[in-house]
N, C-alpha and C positions, 0 to 999 in steps of 0.2 A: 504494500500500500504506500502510495506516495502522498506526502503532505506539502511539498513545495512545487512551485511553478518556476523551474530553473533555480539558479543559485540565490537570487535576491528576494524572490517573492514567495508567499504562501499561496496554496490553492484557494479559490474563492470559498468563503465560509469556514476557513480553517484558522484557528488561533493556537499558538504553541507557547507554553511556558517552559523556560529552561533554567537550570541552576546557574546562578550568576556569582554567588559569593558563598563562602563557607562560614557559617555563623558559629558552629560548635562541632566538636568531635568528642565522641564518647568511646572509650576503650574498655571492652570487657575482657574476660579471660581468653576467649577465643573468637571475639567478634570486634568489629570496628564499625561504629555508626556515625555517619556524617549528615549534618543538617545544613541544607543549602537553600537559602531564599532565592526567589526568582528575580531579584533585583539587588544591587549593592545596598548594604545597610550602612548609612553614614550617620544616622541620628535615630533617636527612639521612634520618632514618628514614622520612619520608614518601615517599621515592623507592622504597622496597621494595614489591614486589608491586603496583606502580602502572603501569597502561598509559599509553602516550604516543601522542597523535595527531600525526602528521607532516603538515604542510601546506606544499606547495611552490607558489610562484607563478612563472610565466614569461610570456614575451610572444612568441607565434609571429608576430605581425604588429602593425603600428601600430593602436592603439585596440582591441586584443584582449589579454585577460589570461587565461592558463590557471591553473587551480587544481586541484591534485592532493591529495586527502585520503587518508591511508593509515593503516592499523593495522599488521597484519603484512605485511612486504614480501617474505617468502620463498615466497609461493605461485607456482606455475607460471603462465605466461601464454601459453597456446597460440594465442591469437588466435581469430578475425580481428579487425582493427582498422579503424576508419574512417580513410581517408587524410586527413591534415591538411597542407595546403600551407603551409609555413613560409617566410615572408619577413620576418624580423625587421627592425624599424626601429631607431630610437634608444630604448634602454631605460635608465632611470635607477633605480638601487637605492640606497635610504637605510636604514641600520640603526642603531639606537642602540648605544652601547658596552655597555650592559647593559639587560636588561628593566626597565621602569619609568622609563626616561629619555627617554621620547617614543615616538611611533609608528614602526613600520617601514613603508617604502613601496616599492612597485615601480610605476613609471610607464611606460606605453607610449602614445606619441602623446598624445592628450588624456585618457586614462583612467588613473586611479591606484587601486591597491589599498592601502588604508591600514589597517594592523593595529595595534590597541591592544596595548601590551605591559604594561599596568598594569590590574588589575581584571578584570572579566568578559570572556570571549571576544567580540571584535567586529572585524569586517572591513567597512569602508566602501568601496564602489566609487564613486569621485568623478570627475566631469567638469564642466568649466565652473564650478567652485566650488560645485556642488550634489552632494549624495549621491543617486546613482541608486537604489541598493539596498544592503542590509546583511545580512551574516551575523552573527547576534547570539548571545547566551548559550545559547539553546535550539535553535540552528539545526543545528549539526553533531552527528551522532550515530553511534556504532558500536553497532548494534542486534543483540542476540542474541534470536532468536525461535524458536518451534516449527518455522517453515519454513526456518530456517538463519540465517546471518549476513548483515547488510546494512549499508551505509553510506548515510546520508542527509544532505542539506543543505537548508536552508530559507532562501530569499532574500526579504527584506521587500517587501511591496506598499504603495504609497502610496495616499492617498485619491484615489479616482477613476481609479486605474490599471487598464488593460484588458490582458489577456493574449490573444495570438493564436498560431496555428500548430499545431504538434505533428502535422503531416501532414494528410492528406485526411480530415477528420472531418465527419460529416454532421449532427451535433447543433448546438447553439448555436455561432455563429461566435465569440463572445467566450467564452474558456475559463474565466473566473472561476467558482468554485464546482464545477468538474468534477473527477472522478477519472479519470485517463487512464492506461491501460497501453499502452506502446509495444510492441505485439506483433501482428505481421501475422496477419490472419484473412481467410478467405473468407466474409464476413458480409453482403454486399450493402450497400445505401446506407441501409437503414432501421433500423440498430441502432448501438450504441456501438462496434462493431467497425470496423476499417478495413483496407483493402488496403495503404495507404501510410502507415506510421507513421514519424514523424521526431522524434527527441528534441531538437528545437529549438523554442524559442518566442521571441517578441519582444513588447515592450510599448510602449505609447505614452508611457512615461516616459523613453525615450531609450536603451534597451539591449535586447540579446537574450542568450539563454543556450543554448549548445550542449552537451549532455551526451554526451560522446564514448564511448558504449557501445552496441554493436550488440545486446546482449541486452535483455531486458525492463527498460525503465526505467519506474518507476511515478511518475506525477506526481499530486500533490494540489494543485490550483490554488486557493488560498484555500478549501480544503475541510477538511482536517484542522486546519489553523491558518488562520483566515480572513484574517489579516494577512500571510500568507506563501505563497510557492509552494515546495512541497517536491518534491524528486526523490530517488529512492533506487534503488540497484542491489544485487544480491546479491554477497557476497564481502567483501573487505577493502580495496578501493580504489575511489575515485570520482574521475573526471576530468571537469572541465567547463571551459567557456570563457565569459567574460563579454565581450560584443561591444558596443562603444559606437557610437552613431549620430552625431549625436543623432536624426535622422529615421528613420522605418522604412525608407525607401529606402536610406539609408547603412548601416543595419544589414544589410539584405539584400545590399548590395554586398560588405560585409566578410565576411559569412557564406559567400556563394558563392565568394568568393576563397579562403576557407579550405577549403571542402569540394568545390568544383567548380562550374563554370557550365554551363548547357545548351549543347549544340552548336548550330550553325547547321543548320536543316532546309531541305530543298529547296523551291523555290518551288511546285512542283506539289502538295506536301503540304497547302498551305493551301486547295486546292479542295475540292469536295464529294466525299465517299466514299460509295459505295453498297454494301450488303452483301447476301449471300444470306439473311441472318438465320441463326439457330442450328439449330433442329430442323425447319425447313420442308423441303419437298421441292424439290430443285433439281438441274438438270443443265445441260449446255451450252446447250440450247435455252432453259431458264429464264433463264439469265444473259444470253444474247443478246437475249431479249425485253425484259428490263429495260433493257439498254443502248440498244437501239433505241427503246424507249418514252421514255426520257429525251431522246434526240435528236429524236424526232418532236414532243415537247412543248417543244422549245427550252430545255431545262434543261441548262446546262453540267455535265458530269460529268468528274471528274479521276482518280478511283481506284475500281477495283472490288475488293471484298474477298470472298474465299471463306472461310466459317467452317468449323467442325470437320469437317463431313461431306464435305469434298473428299477426305478419306481414308476408308477402309472402317471401318465400326463395329467396335468392340473392338480396333482396331489403332492407336489414338492413343498415341504417334506412331510411324509408320514412314516418313512423308514420301513416301508413294507414292499417286498419284492413284487414286481408285476407278475401275477400268476400266469398271464398269457404267454410271456416269454421266458420266465424263470419259474416253472412250476415246482421245482425241487431244489430250493436254494441251499439247504443244508447238504444235500447230496452233491450238488455241483461244487460247493466250496471244498468238500472233502476230496472230490476228484482233483481239484486244482492243487490242493495241498499234497496229494499223493504224487503229483508231478514235480514236487519240490518248490512250489510257488507260494508267495505271499499274496494276499488279496487286499485291495484298496477299493473303497466305494466313495462316491461323490456325496457331499452333503452341503447344505447352507443353513443359515440361522433363520430362514423365513418359513412361515407356515401358511400354505395356501388355504383358502377358504374351504375347498373340497376335502382337505385332509381331516381325518377324524380328530387329529390333534388340535385343530383350530377350536373346536367346541370344548375340548378338555382344557386347553390352555386359557380360553376365555373364562370358563367357569371358575378356574382356580386363580385367576389374576396373574397369569404368567406371561401375558403379552403386553407389549408397550401400549400405553393409552394416550389419548389426547387430553387437553386440559378439561374437557367436559366429561371425562371418564369413559368415553367410547374407546374401543379397540382401534388403534391406528391401522388403516388399511389403504392399499392402492392396487392398481392392476398392472403395474410394470413388473415384468418377469413372470409372476404367477398371479392368476386372477384372484383378487380379494385378499392378497397375502398380508399377513401380520408379521410381527417381529418379536422374537423371544427376548424377554427382559432379563439379561444376565446380571443386572445389579441386584436382582432378587435371588438370594441363595437357594430358595426352594425351587425357583424356575430353572436355575442352572442344574440342580440335582435331578429335576424332572427330565431335562434334556439329556443328561448323562444316562439316565435309566433307559431311555429309548435307544440310545446308541449301544448300551451294554447288551441289549438283546442281540444286536448284530454281531458283537464280539463273541457272544456265546454261540452264535451260528457258525463262526469261523472267520469273520472279517478280521484283518490284522491291523489296518490303519485307515485313515480318512483323508480325503481331499476336502479341506475346509475352504470351500469357494465363497466368494462374495464377502459381505461385511463392510462394503464401502458406502452404499446408498442409505445412510442412517439419517432419519429425519430430525429436524431441530424444533418442530412445532409439537412436541410431545412431552409427556411427564414420565419420569423414571421412578421405579419403586423406591430407590434410596434417596430421591430428591436431587440427584446429580444434575448439574447444569447441562442442558441439551447441546449447547455449543461445544462444550468440552467432550461430551460423550460421542460426538460424531466420529472423531478419530479414535478415541479410546476404546470404543466398542470392539474394534478388531482384536485388541489384546484380551479383553474379557472372553470373547467368543473362542479364540484359539486356545487360551489357557484352560477353559472349561473342557475342551476336547482332549487337549494334551494331558491334563491331569488325570482324566479317566483312563487314557491309555497307559500311563505310568502305574496307576492303581491296578489295572487288570493284567498288564503285560510285564511290568517291572521297569525299574530305572534302566535306561540304556536301550530299551526296546520300544520306546514310543517315538513315532514319527508322523508328521503331517505333511500334506502338500497344500500349503496355505497361499492365499493371494493377497489378502489385506493385512496391513501391519502399521505400526507406529513405533515410537521409541519404547524399548523394552520387549517388544514382541519377538525379538531375535531369540529369546529364551525358549521359543516353541517352534523349532524347525521341522520341516524344510519349507522354504518359500520359493515360488516360481513366478516367472515374469508376466503371466497373463496373456491376453489375446493379441497376438501378433499376426501380421500377414505372412504369406508364404513366398517371400522374396529375399534376395540378398540384402537389400536395403533394410528390411525389417530384422533380418538376422543381426546386422550391425547395430541397429538401435536397441535390440534386446541385450546385446553384450554391453552397450553403454549403461543400460539400466542396471544390469547386474554389477558392473564395476562401481557405479554410484552407490548401490545398496551395500556393497562390501566395505565402502568407506563410511558407512553409517552404522556399523556395529554388527552386521549380519554375517554369520559364518558360512552358511550353506546357501546355494542358489541353483535354480534350474530354470528350464524354459521348454517350450513345446518344440521338439525336434521336427524340422520341416516347416514350422509355422503352423498357426491355428486356422486362420481364415483362408479359404481357398484351398487349392491343391498345388503343391510345389511341383515344378518340373523336376526331372530326375537330377539335374545338376545341383539345384538348390537342396534337394533332399540329401544327396550324398555329402555335400559340403557341410550341411547342418548336422548330419549324423556324426561326422568326425568331431565337430565342435561340441555337440551334445555329450558325447561319450568321453570327452576330456573336460567335462564340467563336474562339479561335485556330485550332482545327481542328474539322472538321464532318463527322460520319458518321451516315448513316441505317442503323440496325441494330436488330433485335429478336430475340426468342427464338422464339416459335412462330408468328409472323405476319410478313408482309413489311412493308417500310417504303417501298415505292414510293408517291409521293404520290397517284397516281390510284386507289390502293386506298381512299382516304378520301373525297374529293370533288373537283370541278373547281376549287374555290377553293384547295384544298391544292396543286394543281399550280401555280396562279398565284402563290401565296405562295412556294413553293419556287423557282420561276423568278426572281421579283423579288429575293429576298434572296440567292440564289446570284449573280446578276449584280451586285448591289450589292457583295458581298464581292470579286468580281473587280476592280471599279473601285477598291476601297479598298486594293488590293495595294501600291501605293507607300507608303502609310501603315503597313499591317500589316507589310510587310517591314522597315520602319524599327523598328517595335516589336520584331520578332523579333531584329533586330541588337542592340537594347538588351538583350534577354534574354541573348543570348550574350556580349555585351561587358561588361555591368554587373550581370547577375543579376537584373534587374527583370522581372517577369512581363508577358506580353502582356495578360492580364486582371487588373485590379488592384482590390482592395477600395478603397472610398472613403477609408479611413483612410490608405492608402499615399500617395495624392495630396494629401490634405487633413488632415494630422496635427494642424494647429492648430484645426480645426473640431470642437468637441466633439460636435456633432450627427452628424458623420460616423462617430464611433468605433464605433457598434454597427450600422450599416447593412449588411444582408447579403442584400438582395433586388435589388441593382443593382450595377454595377461600372463602372470606367473601362476602355475598350478602348484600350490605349495610354495616353498621357498626356492626350489631348485629346477623346476621345469618351465621353460618359456614356451607358450602355445600361441601360435599365430594362425587363427582360422583363415581359410581362403574364401574370400567373398566374391568369387567369380568362377569361370570355367577352369582357369589354370593358373593365373598370375597371383603370386603371393608377395606382399610387401610388408616388411616388419623392421622394427628398430632393435638393434642388438647392443646392449651395454658393453662396456670394456671387458676384454678378456678373450681367451680362445675357447669358444663354445663347441660342444660335441653333439652331433645329431643323435637323437634317440633311434637306435638301430631298427626297431620294429616298424617305424613309419618313415624312415629315411629314403629319399629318392636315390636310386642306384647311380644316376648320372651326376650326382652332386658330391662334392668333397665331403668327407665325414666330419670335418671341423670347419668352423667359420669364425673369422676374426671380428671382434666387436668394435664399439664406438662408431657405428655407422648404420645407415639404412641399407637393407638388402632387398633385392628383387629377384624372385626365382619363379620357375615354372614347375607346377606339380600336377601329377595325375590325381584322380579321385581317391586313390588308395594311399596317398602320402600327403603330408603337410609339414610345415616347419614346427618341429618340437625339439627344442635344444636343451641340453643339460648344462647347467651352470658350472663353470670351472670351480674345482675344489669341492665337488659333491661326492658323497657316498650314497648311492641310490639303492634302497632295498627293493628287490623285485621278487614277487612270490613264485611259488612252484606250480600253482594251479591257474588255469585260464577258463574254467567252466562255471565258476560261481564266485561271488564276492565274500561269502561267509565261510571261511576255512581257517585253519591254524596258520596264521601269516608267517610266523617265525620258523615253522618247520619246512625245511628245504629252501629257505630264503637265500638269494644271491645278493651279495653286496657288490655293486658295481662302482668302482673307484674311478673318478673322472678328473684328471689333471690336478691331483692333490699337490699342494705346495710343500716345499721342504719345511719340516717341522710341524706339519699337520698333526693334531692330536685331539680327537673328539670322541665322545661316546654317542653311539647310534642306538636309539631305542626303537625296537621293532614291536609295535603293539601286538597283542595276542590274537585278535580276531576271535575265533572260537576256541583257541588254545591258549597256551601260556606265552607271555611276552618274553623278549630276550634283549639283552644289552650287549653291544659289541664295542670294544674300544679299538679305534682305528688310528694308527700312527704311520707317518711317512717319514722315514729317516734314510738319508743317503741313497735315495732311489729304490728303497725297499718298503713295501707295505707290510706292516705288522698288525694282525688282528687277534684280539683275545676276547673270550667270553667265558663267564663263570656260570651262565644259566641257559646256554643254547639248548633247546629241547630235543633236537634231532640233527639230521643232516643240514649242513649249510655250506656255502661256498663264497669265494672272493674272486672278483675279476679285476684285472688291471692291465691295461695296454695289451689286450689280446690274450693274456694268460689267465688261467683259472686254477685254483687250488681248492680242494674239498676237505671238509672235516665233519666229524660227528660228535655232538655233545659239547660240553665245556672243553676248552683247550685254546691253543694258540697256533696260528699259521703265519707264514711269511712268503711273499713272492715279489 
């Protein structure tokens, strides 16, 4: 939202009050409160009819400083609020005896908020002796507008500084110059709207900012004022947190410690998912023909997904299988399990009027109501549909009970679709502010379902395929990119959305392989398949057409088989990346700037990514030509997908252009990597450490690291790898079976605990 008309003027009807003078500073044990009148106070009379801005600083965790800007403090606060995990460290507060006698400071870890008490309003956020960003004379504003009251803050941008994040956004990866409203919408991937809006951004200047408001937060990123990032909220109060890095990875660690980290997902979820698609015709015979077709073509399949029409039309959701197409759901699910598959079914939080649950929910008061006490309804999506009120604990438990029946039948997980079109002209059971509930609803919805799965299946066995989200929803993975078109352009915009989401605290991400809307031509399908199977999670899904690979051509079958089997062998590595997402908040799929923050050429790259810390993946967005940026060093092609006519190593610090067939693409191993590769290629859930191969790639002299291989379905193992005088030494005290080490074309094998050298 913009308040100004250019630099000098305000928009018509807008009035803005700004802090102009520091009247007093109060130092608490771990807080600093500044009282700033909106005009200089030179005499007693100046205090009359004069608003005061109250700014309070605190420190919920090391290297994190909270800032609360307030005008009138008497407003009701019905919630909801984002959960903030407070783990305060050592906080140092310094305040002058009187304004004008030096700055006031609050220090948390390596981050200091330094408030000038003399002259114009200024707050510097300082770390490592450098000013990261500044709130200056025109930054803080109490705005009165025709649309209501707002509070805004503007934090300075430095020369060459790039802004990232703000949720899953499909436009430009770097957010400089953009106006962004953090307001969930069902808008597909081809517009400025987003399913997953997150009021958090980070920059390559060493800090991030979390605006702790679930309602619409309006960002002007170097747009209203090109030298500043502005964020504003309606009302009288603005709460935000400045998070110090200095690296993007450290910022994400601290942000996810504050708002929640992704859960560990089950090993089987990393495998290939196949869907019925959306509006296609399907029955049990269709499903079984797809499953058998994958097996006959030797393509490992892990999960089968039933989309909306597993239920009767006009009944979404009643959670009852359509008896015309699925007359024996328990038997069908058992038959799918006998084939080694997990089963996912589509759900949403809406209850159609024809659903028997509508009458039950209405009678029990479990559906969202209008101010008049009527059930809120409309005809978009489902005729007469209502909305489950998850602010009511009894309603949430009721919804879980309906899903529990499906789990008892044999369903393993849920695609939690929708949750974006949440009305604001309603009344919530707990009295929540409807404006705040619009975005926050996504978290309540997904948490309700995820909690049920953890209760019924156990910790580490719960997984969703979720579309809507906001800050904190990363705790309930996995999330996918929503409705994209079946084109190369849409493939690229989907990737941009995933990269933006990964810099917003989300650890896992997926997308519809081949695109959702329309039918991809074979080239798009094959290129998207390689990209999809080198993502954290991989699903074949469409709208009006099937996504079985033989629907395209024989080569599509070969490509699907090859990249599915490659992913299965990469499970020891991918499982480690998943553990890092859950333990440290770092995403499995990483923008180049996250791994190479000091490389200025990596700052704007949005057509490739790092899969974990060590594999560079550059999807091909066309028939054959690949273009990618390679950071410094001598990189090694991953052998399984390397083109035979290209050199096995590539020198970095440059852009590279190559030609690739559909069965290859640029996947390069970072210098100094020990890549654990599994022994199986038929399924993702196996004992990853048994039979593991440690591929050593251009280890530097003196290399000495411990490589932890997660267990998968077996025991984990730790290997110490050293490189001394041209020799690789590997020791393990807990290797559970056979293992091997590769270096420069040589292989040595071992069994159980011990040491090898080559």
